[in-house]
C-alpha positions as CSV (number, residue, x, y, z in Angstrom):
1,M,26.4,29.2,-5.6
2,T,25.1,29.5,-9.1
3,Q,21.5,29.4,-10.5
4,Q,22.0,25.7,-11.1
5,C,22.4,25.2,-7.4
6,D,18.7,26.1,-7.0
7,H,17.9,22.8,-8.8
8,V,19.5,20.5,-6.2
9,L,16.3,19.5,-4.5
10,D,14.5,18.9,-7.7
11,Y,17.4,16.8,-8.9
12,Y,17.3,14.8,-5.7
13,N,13.5,14.2,-6.1
14,Q,13.9,13.3,-9.8
15,H,11.7,16.2,-10.9
16,L,14.0,17.4,-13.7
17,D,13.4,16.5,-17.3
18,D,16.2,14.9,-19.3
19,I,17.7,18.2,-20.5
20,E,17.6,19.8,-17.1
21,K,19.0,16.7,-15.5
22,A,22.0,16.6,-17.9
23,A,22.7,20.3,-17.3
24,F,22.6,19.9,-13.6
25,E,24.8,16.8,-13.5
26,K,27.4,18.7,-15.5
27,H,27.2,21.5,-12.9
28,L,27.2,18.9,-10.1
29,S,30.6,17.4,-11.2
30,E,32.2,20.9,-10.6
31,C,30.2,22.2,-7.7
32,A,31.3,21.1,-4.2
33,D,28.3,22.9,-2.6
34,C,25.8,20.8,-4.4
35,Q,27.8,17.6,-3.8
36,E,27.8,18.3,-0.1
37,I,24.1,19.1,-0.1
38,L,23.2,15.8,-1.9
39,A,25.4,13.8,0.4
40,D,23.7,15.4,3.4
41,L,20.2,14.7,1.9
42,K,21.1,11.0,1.4
43,S,22.4,10.6,4.9
44,L,19.4,12.3,6.4
45,E,17.0,10.2,4.3
46,D,17.9,7.0,6.3
47,T,16.8,8.6,9.6
48,L,13.3,9.8,8.5
49,P,10.2,7.7,9.6
50,Y,8.9,6.1,6.5
51,A,6.6,3.7,8.3
52,A,4.0,6.4,9.1
53,D,0.9,6.6,6.9
54,P,0.8,9.7,4.6
55,V,-1.5,12.4,6.0
56,E,-2.5,15.8,4.8
57,P,0.1,18.4,5.9
58,P,-1.4,21.0,8.3
59,A,-2.3,24.3,6.8
60,G,0.6,26.7,6.6
61,M,3.2,24.1,7.7
62,E,5.5,24.6,4.8
63,E,5.4,28.4,5.2
64,R,6.2,28.2,8.9
65,I,9.2,25.9,8.3
66,F,10.6,28.1,5.6
67,A,10.1,31.2,7.7
68,K,12.2,29.6,10.5
69,I,14.9,28.7,8.0
70,E,15.0,32.2,6.7
71,T,15.2,33.8,10.2
72,A,17.7,31.3,11.6
73,D,20.9,32.7,13.0
74,R,23.6,32.8,10.4
75,P,27.4,32.7,11.1
76,E,29.3,36.0,10.9
77,P,30.2,37.1,7.4
78,V,33.6,35.7,6.4
79,K,35.8,36.2,3.4
80,P,35.1,34.1,0.3
81,A,35.7,30.5,1.3
82,P,37.5,27.9,-0.8
83,L,35.5,25.8,-3.2
84,R,34.8,23.1,-0.5
85,P,32.5,24.6,2.2
86,S,33.9,24.7,5.8
87,K,32.6,22.3,8.4
88,K,30.9,25.2,10.2
89,K,29.0,26.2,7.1
90,R,27.9,22.6,6.6
91,Q,26.6,22.4,10.2
92,W,24.5,25.5,9.6
93,M,23.1,24.1,6.4
94,L,22.0,20.8,7.9
95,P,18.8,22.1,9.6
96,S,17.7,23.7,6.4
97,I,18.5,20.6,4.4
98,A,16.6,18.5,6.9
99,A,13.6,20.7,6.7
100,L,13.6,20.8,2.9
101,L,14.0,17.0,2.8
102,A,11.1,16.6,5.2
103,I,8.8,18.9,3.2
104,S,9.8,17.2,0.0
105,L,9.2,13.7,1.2
106,F,6.0,14.7,3.0
107,G,4.7,16.5,0.0
108,N,5.6,13.6,-2.3
109,A,3.9,11.1,-0.1
110,Y,0.7,13.2,0.1
111,L,0.7,13.8,-3.6
112,F,1.2,10.0,-4.3
113,T,-1.7,9.2,-1.9
114,Q,-4.0,11.7,-3.5
115,L,-3.1,10.5,-7.0
116,S,-3.6,6.9,-6.0
117,D,-7.0,7.7,-4.5
118,E,-8.1,9.5,-7.6
119,A,-6.8,6.6,-9.8
120,D,-8.8,4.1,-7.7
121,I,-12.0,6.3,-8.1
122,V,-11.5,6.4,-11.9
123,Q,-10.8,2.7,-12.1
124,Q,-13.9,1.9,-9.9
125,A,-16.1,4.1,-12.1
126,T,-14.9,2.3,-15.3
127,I,-15.1,-1.3,-14.1
128,D,-18.4,-1.5,-12.2
129,Q,-21.4,-2.1,-14.4
130,V,-24.9,-3.4,-13.8
131,L,-25.6,-6.0,-16.4
132,Q,-29.1,-7.0,-15.2
133,Y,-31.5,-5.7,-12.6
134,A,-34.9,-6.9,-11.3
135,E,-37.2,-6.1,-8.4
136,L,-38.2,-9.4,-6.7
137,A,-41.9,-10.0,-6.3
138,P,-43.3,-11.8,-3.2
139,T,-45.3,-15.0,-3.7
140,A,-47.1,-14.2,-0.4
141,G,-46.8,-11.7,2.4
142,D,-45.0,-8.4,2.5
143,A,-41.4,-9.4,1.5
144,S,-39.6,-7.4,-1.1
145,G,-36.2,-7.3,-2.7
146,T,-33.9,-6.6,-5.6
147,A,-31.5,-8.7,-7.7
148,S,-28.6,-7.5,-9.8
149,I,-25.9,-9.0,-11.9
150,I,-22.9,-6.7,-11.9
151,E,-19.6,-6.8,-13.6
152,Q,-16.4,-5.7,-11.8
153,G,-13.3,-6.0,-14.0
154,E,-13.3,-9.6,-15.2
155,E,-15.7,-10.9,-12.5
156,K,-19.5,-11.0,-12.4
157,R,-21.5,-11.1,-9.2
158,L,-25.1,-11.7,-8.3
159,V,-26.2,-9.2,-5.6
160,V,-29.6,-10.0,-3.8
161,Q,-31.1,-7.8,-1.1
162,A,-34.3,-8.6,0.6
163,S,-36.4,-7.1,3.4
164,N,-39.6,-7.7,5.4
165,L,-38.8,-11.4,5.5
166,A,-40.3,-13.7,8.1
167,A,-38.2,-14.7,11.1
168,L,-36.2,-18.0,10.9
169,S,-36.4,-20.9,13.3
170,E,-33.8,-23.5,14.3
171,E,-31.6,-24.2,11.3
172,E,-33.7,-22.5,8.7
173,V,-32.0,-20.2,6.1
174,Y,-33.0,-18.3,3.0
175,Q,-31.5,-19.7,-0.2
176,V,-31.0,-17.8,-3.5
177,W,-31.4,-19.7,-6.7
178,L,-30.6,-18.9,-10.3
179,L,-32.7,-20.7,-12.9
180,Q,-32.3,-21.4,-16.6
181,D,-35.2,-23.1,-18.4
182,G,-36.6,-24.1,-15.0
183,Q,-33.4,-25.7,-13.8
184,P,-32.2,-24.2,-10.5
185,E,-28.7,-23.7,-9.2
186,R,-27.6,-22.6,-5.8
187,A,-26.4,-19.0,-5.7
188,G,-25.9,-18.1,-2.0
189,T,-27.4,-18.6,1.4
190,F,-28.2,-15.9,4.0
191,V,-30.0,-15.3,7.3
192,I,-31.7,-12.1,8.4
193,D,-31.4,-9.5,11.1
194,N,-33.9,-8.5,13.7
195,E,-35.8,-6.4,11.2
196,G,-36.2,-9.1,8.6
197,R,-33.4,-7.9,6.2
198,G,-30.8,-10.0,4.5
199,S,-28.5,-10.0,1.5
200,V,-26.0,-12.1,-0.4
201,I,-23.2,-11.4,-2.9
202,F,-22.5,-14.5,-5.0
203,T,-19.5,-14.5,-7.4
204,L,-20.4,-16.1,-10.7
205,N,-17.6,-18.5,-11.7
206,E,-16.8,-19.1,-15.4
207,E,-19.5,-21.7,-15.7
208,Y,-22.1,-19.6,-14.1
209,A,-21.1,-16.4,-15.9
210,E,-21.6,-18.1,-19.3
211,R,-25.1,-19.3,-18.6
212,D,-28.1,-17.3,-19.8
213,W,-30.1,-17.1,-16.5
214,D,-33.7,-16.2,-16.9
215,T,-35.0,-16.2,-13.3
216,V,-33.8,-15.5,-9.8
217,A,-35.6,-16.7,-6.7
218,V,-35.4,-16.8,-2.9
219,S,-36.7,-19.8,-0.9
220,L,-37.1,-20.6,2.7
221,E,-35.1,-23.8,3.4
222,P,-35.0,-26.1,6.4
223,D,-31.2,-25.9,6.4
224,A,-28.3,-24.8,4.4
225,N,-27.7,-28.1,2.7
226,S,-30.5,-28.0,0.1
227,E,-29.1,-28.8,-3.4
228,L,-32.6,-28.2,-4.9
229,P,-35.4,-26.1,-3.6
230,E,-37.2,-28.0,-0.8
231,G,-39.0,-25.1,0.9
232,E,-41.4,-22.4,-0.1
233,I,-40.5,-19.8,-2.8
234,I,-40.7,-16.4,-1.1
235,L,-39.5,-14.0,-3.8
236,A,-38.9,-14.4,-7.5
237,S,-38.5,-12.5,-10.7
238,E,-37.3,-12.8,-14.3
239,I,-33.9,-11.4,-14.9
């Protein structure tokens, strides 16, 4: 084998640049060893379990596999073989090729997963933005809460969180309202847990997103069908 033979795995994984790839392909057209290795890699590829989720390789896994490859029993030395490797030589090479292919694919899957996760983090950091924020003031009692309008990509959402709310009875619900010049529009309905906490995330459609809302309020309604506030306003704030 020549120095170009060392690039067979990088060629299979498409890790060579254009110049290196062209040089290796010229070598490949004349090298039976590399042709046989690539053929074996492609045949083994069909038998590997692609369905498993990528996981982080155990520490030292790659070193242990290569150590076994390097210490595996070799055939007795023979005289220089013809250009095409013998069947016996190919059989000895298969375990090494399988191990290299497994490491290569395992590493590529892990690297892709890591890069995808990092890309998601960067994207999340760039698209989430708080446009408006307010602390909701109670009209009576100890209730408290916050309201935010956030932008995520091309969407805007109203997020309301409240606590210390009075328990609900029968079909009662808490209703969130957005107001512009005193005109209310429904913006989500919620109930509370045993500790008086509740929240709602309301996606602002195009019509809602273009409005210049000046107030957000939470009311206690007799049911979830109220088109206009019918019950008592519990929390409110300018936004």
